[in-house]
C-alpha positions as CSV (number, residue, x, y, z in Angstrom):
1,M,13.4,-12.3,-37.6
2,S,9.7,-12.6,-37.2
3,V,8.0,-10.0,-34.9
4,E,4.8,-10.8,-33.0
5,T,2.2,-8.1,-32.9
6,I,-0.6,-7.5,-30.4
7,H,-3.0,-4.6,-29.6
8,T,-2.2,-4.5,-25.9
9,L,0.6,-6.1,-24.0
10,V,0.2,-6.6,-20.2
11,I,3.5,-7.2,-18.3
12,G,3.0,-9.2,-15.1
13,A,0.4,-11.9,-14.2
14,G,-0.2,-11.1,-10.6
15,Q,-3.5,-9.7,-9.3
16,A,-3.1,-6.6,-11.5
17,G,-2.3,-8.4,-14.7
18,V,-5.1,-11.0,-14.2
19,A,-7.7,-8.2,-13.5
20,M,-6.5,-6.3,-16.6
21,S,-6.9,-9.3,-18.8
22,E,-10.5,-9.8,-17.6
23,H,-11.5,-6.3,-18.5
24,L,-9.7,-6.3,-21.9
25,G,-11.1,-9.7,-22.8
26,R,-14.6,-8.7,-21.7
27,N,-14.3,-5.9,-24.3
28,N,-12.8,-8.1,-27.0
29,V,-9.5,-6.2,-27.0
30,P,-6.7,-8.5,-28.4
31,H,-4.1,-8.7,-25.7
32,L,-1.4,-10.9,-24.2
33,V,-0.1,-11.1,-20.7
34,L,3.6,-12.0,-20.1
35,E,4.8,-13.3,-16.8
36,K,8.5,-14.2,-16.1
37,G,7.5,-16.8,-13.4
38,R,4.1,-18.3,-12.6
39,I,0.7,-16.7,-12.3
40,A,0.7,-14.8,-8.9
41,E,4.4,-15.8,-8.4
42,G,4.9,-13.1,-5.8
43,W,2.3,-14.8,-3.5
44,R,4.1,-18.1,-3.8
45,S,7.8,-17.3,-3.6
46,K,8.2,-13.8,-2.1
47,R,6.2,-14.3,1.1
48,W,6.8,-16.2,4.3
49,D,5.2,-19.6,4.8
50,S,2.5,-18.6,7.4
51,L,1.4,-15.4,5.6
52,V,-2.4,-15.0,5.2
53,A,-4.3,-12.2,3.5
54,N,-4.6,-9.0,5.5
55,G,-8.3,-8.7,4.8
56,P,-11.1,-11.3,5.2
57,A,-12.1,-13.5,2.2
58,W,-15.4,-11.7,1.7
59,H,-13.6,-8.5,1.0
60,D,-10.2,-9.3,-0.5
61,R,-11.3,-10.8,-3.7
62,F,-12.4,-9.9,-7.3
63,P,-16.2,-9.4,-7.7
64,N,-16.8,-12.4,-10.0
65,L,-15.3,-15.2,-7.9
66,E,-15.6,-16.0,-4.2
67,F,-13.1,-17.9,-2.1
68,S,-14.3,-21.2,-0.9
69,G,-14.8,-21.7,2.8
70,N,-15.5,-19.2,5.6
71,P,-16.0,-15.7,4.1
72,D,-14.7,-14.2,7.3
73,A,-11.5,-16.2,7.3
74,F,-8.1,-14.8,6.2
75,V,-6.9,-16.9,3.3
76,P,-3.4,-18.4,3.3
77,K,-1.0,-17.1,0.7
78,D,-0.9,-20.3,-1.5
79,E,-4.7,-20.3,-1.6
80,V,-4.6,-16.7,-2.7
81,A,-2.2,-17.7,-5.6
82,D,-4.5,-20.6,-6.5
83,Y,-7.4,-18.2,-6.6
84,F,-5.7,-16.0,-9.2
85,E,-4.9,-19.0,-11.2
86,A,-8.5,-20.1,-11.1
87,Y,-9.7,-16.6,-12.0
88,A,-7.4,-16.5,-15.0
89,K,-8.7,-19.9,-16.2
90,K,-12.3,-18.8,-15.6
91,H,-11.8,-15.8,-17.9
92,D,-9.5,-17.7,-20.4
93,A,-6.8,-15.1,-19.9
94,P,-4.1,-15.3,-22.6
95,I,-1.1,-15.6,-20.2
96,R,2.3,-16.7,-21.3
97,C,4.5,-17.7,-18.4
98,G,8.3,-18.0,-18.3
99,V,8.8,-15.0,-20.5
100,E,10.6,-11.9,-19.1
101,V,10.4,-8.4,-20.7
102,T,13.8,-6.9,-20.9
103,G,13.1,-3.6,-22.8
104,V,10.3,-1.4,-24.0
105,E,10.8,1.6,-26.3
106,R,8.5,3.6,-28.6
107,L,8.5,2.7,-32.3
108,S,9.9,5.4,-34.6
109,G,7.4,7.2,-36.9
110,R,4.4,5.1,-36.0
111,S,2.2,4.2,-33.1
112,G,3.1,1.6,-30.6
113,F,6.1,0.1,-28.8
114,R,8.9,-2.4,-29.5
115,V,9.1,-4.9,-26.6
116,E,12.1,-7.1,-26.2
117,T,11.5,-10.4,-24.3
118,T,13.5,-13.5,-23.6
119,S,11.4,-15.3,-26.3
120,G,11.6,-12.7,-29.0
121,I,10.3,-9.3,-30.2
122,I,6.7,-8.1,-29.8
123,E,5.2,-4.9,-31.1
124,A,2.2,-3.6,-29.2
125,L,0.0,-0.5,-29.6
126,N,-0.4,-0.3,-25.8
127,V,1.8,-1.6,-22.9
128,V,0.4,-2.0,-19.4
129,S,3.0,-2.3,-16.6
130,A,1.3,-4.6,-14.1
131,T,4.5,-5.5,-12.2
132,G,3.3,-4.0,-8.9
133,P,5.3,-2.2,-6.2
134,F,7.3,-5.2,-4.9
135,Q,10.1,-5.2,-7.4
136,Q,13.5,-4.6,-5.7
137,P,13.9,-5.2,-1.9
138,S,15.0,-2.0,-0.2
139,I,17.7,-2.4,2.5
140,P,19.2,0.8,4.0
141,P,23.0,0.8,3.6
142,L,23.6,0.9,7.4
143,V,25.2,-2.4,8.3
144,P,28.2,-3.5,6.1
145,A,28.0,-6.8,4.4
146,D,31.1,-8.0,6.3
147,A,29.5,-7.4,9.7
148,N,29.3,-10.5,11.8
149,V,25.6,-10.9,11.4
150,R,23.3,-12.4,8.7
151,Q,21.1,-9.8,6.9
152,M,18.0,-10.6,4.9
153,H,15.0,-8.7,3.5
154,S,11.6,-9.7,4.7
155,S,10.8,-11.1,1.2
156,D,13.5,-13.7,1.8
157,Y,12.2,-14.8,5.2
158,R,10.2,-18.1,5.3
159,N,10.0,-19.4,8.8
160,P,12.0,-19.5,12.1
161,A,13.8,-22.7,11.3
162,Q,15.5,-21.0,8.4
163,L,17.5,-18.8,10.7
164,A,20.6,-19.6,12.7
165,D,20.2,-19.9,16.5
166,G,20.2,-16.6,18.4
167,A,18.2,-13.4,18.8
168,V,16.8,-11.5,15.8
169,M,16.5,-7.8,15.1
170,V,13.5,-6.9,12.9
171,V,13.7,-3.5,11.4
172,G,10.3,-2.1,10.3
173,A,7.0,-2.5,12.1
174,G,4.5,-2.5,9.3
175,S,2.3,-5.5,8.6
176,S,5.2,-7.7,7.4
177,G,7.7,-6.7,10.1
178,V,5.3,-7.1,13.1
179,Q,4.0,-10.4,11.9
180,I,7.4,-11.9,11.3
181,A,8.6,-10.5,14.7
182,E,5.7,-12.1,16.5
183,E,6.1,-15.4,14.8
184,L,9.8,-15.5,15.8
185,M,8.9,-14.6,19.4
186,R,6.3,-17.3,19.6
187,S,8.9,-19.8,18.3
188,G,11.0,-19.0,21.4
189,R,13.4,-16.4,19.9
190,K,14.6,-13.2,21.6
191,V,13.3,-10.5,19.3
192,Y,14.1,-6.8,19.0
193,L,11.6,-4.8,16.9
194,S,12.5,-1.3,15.5
195,V,9.3,0.7,15.4
196,G,8.9,3.8,13.2
197,A,5.9,5.9,12.4
198,H,2.8,3.8,11.7
199,D,-1.0,3.6,11.6
200,R,-2.6,1.0,13.8
201,P,-6.2,0.2,13.0
202,P,-8.2,-2.3,15.0
203,R,-8.5,-5.6,13.4
204,A,-12.2,-5.6,14.2
205,Y,-14.5,-3.4,16.3
206,R,-18.0,-3.8,17.5
207,G,-18.4,-7.0,15.4
208,R,-17.1,-5.6,12.1
209,D,-13.7,-6.0,10.5
210,F,-11.7,-2.8,10.0
211,V,-12.1,-3.1,6.2
212,W,-15.9,-2.7,6.7
213,W,-15.3,0.3,8.9
214,L,-13.1,1.9,6.2
215,G,-15.9,1.3,3.7
216,V,-18.8,2.8,5.6
217,L,-16.7,5.7,6.9
218,G,-15.7,6.5,3.3
219,K,-12.0,6.1,3.9
220,W,-11.5,3.8,1.0
221,D,-12.5,6.8,-1.2
222,A,-9.5,8.9,-0.2
223,Q,-7.8,10.0,-3.4
224,A,-4.4,10.9,-2.0
225,Q,-2.3,10.3,1.1
226,A,-2.3,13.0,3.8
227,P,0.8,15.2,3.6
228,G,3.7,13.6,5.6
229,S,2.1,10.1,5.6
230,E,3.9,8.9,2.4
231,H,6.2,6.6,4.4
232,V,3.8,5.7,7.2
233,T,3.2,1.9,7.4
234,I,0.0,0.1,8.5
235,A,0.3,-2.4,11.3
236,V,-2.5,-4.9,10.7
237,S,-2.6,-8.7,10.6
238,G,-4.9,-11.6,9.7
239,A,-2.7,-14.1,11.5
240,R,-4.3,-16.6,13.9
241,G,-7.8,-15.5,12.8
242,G,-7.1,-11.8,13.0
243,E,-5.9,-9.8,16.0
244,T,-5.4,-6.2,16.6
245,I,-1.7,-5.4,16.8
246,D,-0.8,-3.8,20.1
247,F,3.0,-3.1,20.4
248,R,2.8,-2.7,24.2
249,R,1.2,-6.1,24.5
250,L,3.9,-7.6,22.4
251,A,6.5,-5.9,24.7
252,A,4.8,-7.3,27.8
253,Q,5.1,-10.8,26.3
254,G,8.9,-10.3,25.9
255,M,9.5,-8.5,22.6
256,V,12.0,-5.6,23.0
257,L,10.9,-2.5,21.2
258,V,13.3,0.1,20.0
259,G,12.9,3.4,18.0
260,M,13.6,3.9,14.4
261,T,17.0,2.5,13.3
262,Q,19.5,5.2,12.7
263,G,23.0,3.8,12.2
264,F,25.6,1.2,12.9
265,T,29.0,1.7,14.5
266,D,31.5,-0.7,16.1
267,G,29.1,-3.6,16.1
268,K,26.2,-1.5,17.5
269,L,22.9,-0.6,16.0
270,T,21.7,2.8,17.1
271,F,18.1,4.0,17.4
272,A,16.3,7.3,17.4
273,P,14.7,8.4,20.8
274,D,11.3,8.3,19.2
275,L,9.8,5.0,20.3
276,A,7.2,6.5,22.7
277,R,6.2,9.1,20.2
278,N,5.7,6.6,17.5
279,L,3.6,4.3,19.7
280,D,1.5,7.3,21.0
281,R,0.8,8.4,17.4
282,G,-0.2,4.8,16.5
283,D,-2.5,4.7,19.5
284,A,-4.0,8.1,18.5
285,N,-4.7,6.7,15.0
286,Y,-6.3,3.6,16.5
287,L,-8.5,5.5,19.0
288,S,-9.6,8.1,16.4
289,L,-11.0,5.3,14.2
290,L,-12.9,3.9,17.2
291,D,-14.3,7.4,17.8
292,E,-15.5,7.7,14.2
293,A,-17.0,4.2,14.3
294,D,-18.9,5.0,17.5
295,A,-20.2,8.2,16.0
296,F,-21.3,6.4,12.8
297,V,-23.2,3.8,14.9
298,A,-25.0,6.5,16.9
299,A,-25.8,8.6,13.8
300,N,-27.2,5.6,11.9
301,G,-29.0,3.9,14.8
302,L,-27.1,0.6,14.2
303,D,-27.5,-2.3,16.7
304,L,-23.8,-3.2,17.1
305,P,-22.5,-4.3,20.5
306,E,-20.5,-1.8,22.5
307,E,-16.8,-2.8,23.0
308,P,-15.4,-0.6,25.8
309,E,-12.5,-3.0,26.3
310,A,-11.1,-2.1,22.9
311,R,-10.0,1.2,24.4
312,V,-7.8,-0.4,27.0
313,L,-4.3,-0.1,25.6
314,G,-1.4,-2.4,26.5
315,P,0.5,-2.1,29.8
316,A,3.4,0.3,30.4
317,V,6.6,-1.6,29.7
318,D,10.2,-0.9,30.6
319,C,11.5,-0.9,27.0
320,V,9.1,2.0,26.2
321,T,9.6,4.1,29.4
322,N,13.4,3.4,29.4
323,P,14.1,2.9,25.7
324,L,17.4,1.5,24.4
325,T,19.3,3.9,22.1
326,E,21.7,1.2,21.0
327,V,22.2,-2.6,20.9
328,E,25.6,-4.2,20.7
329,L,24.6,-7.1,18.4
330,A,27.2,-9.7,19.6
331,E,26.5,-9.0,23.3
332,A,22.8,-9.2,22.7
333,G,23.2,-12.5,20.8
334,V,21.7,-11.1,17.7
335,T,22.7,-13.4,14.8
336,T,20.1,-12.2,12.2
337,I,18.8,-8.8,11.0
338,I,15.5,-8.9,9.0
339,W,14.9,-5.7,7.1
340,A,11.1,-5.2,6.7
341,T,11.8,-1.9,5.0
342,G,9.8,-2.2,1.9
343,F,10.7,-2.2,-1.8
344,R,11.8,0.2,-4.5
345,S,10.7,0.2,-8.1
346,D,12.9,-0.7,-11.0
347,Y,11.7,0.5,-14.4
348,S,15.1,0.5,-16.1
349,W,13.6,-1.8,-18.8
350,L,10.8,0.8,-19.6
351,K,12.6,3.3,-21.8
352,V,9.8,5.8,-22.3
353,N,8.9,9.3,-21.2
354,A,6.7,8.3,-18.3
355,F,8.7,9.1,-15.2
356,D,9.5,12.2,-13.1
357,E,12.9,13.4,-12.0
358,A,13.0,10.9,-9.2
359,G,12.1,8.0,-11.5
360,R,8.5,7.6,-10.2
361,P,5.8,6.8,-12.7
362,R,4.1,10.0,-13.9
363,H,0.4,9.1,-14.4
364,Q,-3.2,9.9,-13.6
365,R,-5.1,6.9,-12.3
366,G,-2.7,4.6,-14.2
367,V,-2.8,6.6,-17.5
368,S,0.8,7.7,-18.0
369,S,2.2,10.8,-19.6
370,E,3.5,8.6,-22.4
371,K,0.6,7.9,-24.7
372,G,0.0,4.1,-24.8
373,I,1.8,3.3,-21.6
374,Y,-0.2,2.4,-18.5
375,F,0.6,1.5,-14.9
376,L,-1.4,-0.8,-12.7
377,G,-1.0,-2.4,-9.3
378,L,0.7,0.6,-7.6
379,P,-0.3,1.9,-4.1
380,W,-2.6,4.9,-4.3
381,L,-2.9,4.5,-8.1
382,S,-6.4,5.9,-7.8
383,G,-7.0,5.9,-4.0
384,R,-6.5,4.1,-0.8
385,G,-8.1,0.9,-2.1
386,S,-5.6,0.5,-4.8
387,S,-3.3,-1.6,-2.5
388,F,-6.1,-4.2,-2.0
389,I,-7.2,-7.0,-4.4
390,W,-10.6,-5.5,-5.0
391,G,-9.1,-2.0,-5.6
392,V,-6.8,-3.4,-8.3
393,W,-9.8,-4.8,-10.1
394,H,-11.5,-1.4,-10.2
395,D,-8.3,0.3,-11.3
396,A,-7.9,-2.2,-14.1
397,K,-11.4,-1.4,-15.3
398,H,-10.6,2.3,-15.5
399,V,-7.4,1.6,-17.5
400,A,-9.2,-0.7,-19.9
401,D,-12.0,1.9,-20.4
402,H,-9.3,4.5,-21.3
403,I,-7.8,2.1,-23.9
404,L,-11.3,1.6,-25.4
405,I,-11.9,5.3,-25.5
406,Q,-8.7,5.9,-27.4
407,D,-9.5,3.1,-29.8
408,A,-12.8,4.8,-30.5
409,Y,-11.1,8.1,-31.3
410,L,-8.7,6.4,-33.6
411,A,-11.5,4.6,-35.4
412,Y,-13.5,7.8,-36.0
413,T,-13.9,9.0,-39.6
414,P,-15.9,12.1,-40.6
415,Q,-19.1,11.4,-42.5
416,D,-19.9,13.5,-45.7
């Protein structure tokens, strides 16, 4: 059986894989990118129909290609996927679609790895896992499958018409959960939203988008999450041209807010008595960013319009002052639960010594503890910006530079 060989194999042709290919190609490193679906498949088939990018077009892009149209707009998901396809074509990325990697293990007695794929065996000196964080939908095992309610993960949600008639319970109030919940409410559905700990930045303040504020305030440069914030989601949206998310405003419009989902018994979902605390902490996060922005404007003498109305929070609502601790699903007419509860990683195919006891990648800025194995596209890979398109591009450059440095060491021979 013939074996294909390549210097560096990149697994995944989403934004991380496309960026990695550009940097490798720019430095004449022979490489191949394998993708089991299409380029940027996640943007096409694992997102809801109305999704737009969470950052404006001028910011959420790679440096060497702009989006067409208004740079302050929030780009629809299919146009984001088209952008990555165009970017791959622009840089002549060697991407092979429709090929899935099923196993990677180190070669015995020599450098490199044996990679099993659905189209044959490949041997590679380096392997870059660019599969990203959205691998396996994570649904807490709270509601049994035989309960009289349909359950789906947010990655399977497409639009309101997809769901059976009736009310909807959305569990999780990060960007995905709150946008889906608001879309359902606007379609006329009764919506319950389970809200846990979250950060709630302003969409824009004093004429600048929050991504600009994070930049000038140095917050993109954060190298690690604050202790205790590992599972704190960010509630931000680019929907309808970009609006600041205010949970109290949504409640005043008819959405029923509840605390963090705790359990399920006898047809009832139960919730922690933490709704007010979660909202207060989100508000504190929001107001602290406004304070930092105002201080920056004053310190730098910027001529940005004041916006005192941004400090007016949503009204007091009954579901917050008198929160529900349980909802009997049948009685409330809830026919669907949407779990916006994130994803878990699945590296069962990567049989190398690059993981800690909990199965998490062990790496430093994407360079793993297993020589020749690299990770790309993970949140906080190098810092806060790693979750954004532009951050992935810079992370890919660092990984490519490391590969080049290792090549230089291996190529060195002493001179007499």
